C-alpha positions as a printed NumPy array, in Angstrom:
array([[-134.33 ,  -36.766, -168.552],
       [-134.412,  -38.31 , -165.08 ],
       [-136.025,  -36.352, -162.267],
       [-133.724,  -35.453, -159.356],
       [-134.677,  -36.309, -155.806],
       [-134.308,  -33.377, -153.44 ],
       [-133.668,  -33.84 , -149.74 ],
       [-135.224,  -31.569, -147.116],
       [-132.438,  -28.948, -146.921],
       [-132.702,  -28.313, -150.665],
       [-136.52 ,  -28.245, -150.545],
       [-136.336,  -25.699, -147.714],
       [-133.866,  -23.591, -149.681],
       [-135.905,  -23.783, -152.895],
       [-139.249,  -22.936, -151.306],
       [-138.104,  -20.641, -148.526],
       [-140.289,  -22.599, -146.101],
       [-139.188,  -24.052, -142.768],
       [-139.488,  -27.786, -142.079],
       [-142.574,  -27.407, -139.874],
       [-144.486,  -25.486, -142.564],
       [-143.553,  -27.989, -145.255],
       [-144.905,  -30.881, -143.189],
       [-148.009,  -28.912, -142.159],
       [-148.783,  -28.188, -145.809],
       [-148.208,  -31.841, -146.741],
       [-150.745,  -32.751, -144.048],
       [-153.203,  -30.166, -145.501],
       [-152.663,  -31.558, -148.986],
       [-151.267,  -28.29 , -150.335],
       [-147.641,  -29.392, -150.799],
       [-146.162,  -32.346, -152.74 ],
       [-145.855,  -35.517, -150.72 ],
       [-142.37 ,  -36.909, -150.178],
       [-141.291,  -40.291, -151.438],
       [-139.788,  -42.848, -149.086],
       [-136.114,  -43.532, -149.762],
       [-135.481,  -45.795, -146.8  ],
       [-136.438,  -46.4  , -143.184],
       [-135.759,  -42.817, -142.063],
       [-135.163,  -41.07 , -145.346],
       [-137.485,  -39.147, -147.654],
       [-137.078,  -36.928, -150.688],
       [-139.164,  -34.922, -153.127],
       [-139.167,  -34.98 , -156.915],
       [-137.547,  -31.802, -158.176],
       [-140.202,  -31.353, -160.872],
       [-143.019,  -31.431, -158.282],
       [-141.283,  -28.824, -156.124],
       [-140.612,  -26.603, -159.153],
       [-144.27 ,  -26.905, -160.219],
       [-145.408,  -25.958, -156.698],
       [-143.148,  -22.881, -156.687],
       [-144.331,  -21.909, -160.19 ],
       [-148.001,  -22.123, -159.112],
       [-147.288,  -19.975, -156.038],
       [-145.613,  -17.317, -158.199],
       [-148.481,  -17.351, -160.716],
       [-151.041,  -17.064, -157.91 ],
       [-149.188,  -14.166, -156.287],
       [-148.863,  -12.277, -159.562],
       [-152.452,  -12.846, -160.651],
       [-153.822,  -11.399, -157.409],
       [-151.92 ,   -8.117, -157.809]])
């Protein structure tokens, strides 16, 4: 099955993070890096975003 490419609005909706936090975490290395789609266009692989969310949920539940 082909992986979908998510644009920023969908990544924000999926993660619940604002744009500035997403880019700050990319800079820190704690969020998946986007892929270049064109001169001024980027997207994220849906599977990488889902994996990131899954890890966050697991981490939150294991610390309770």
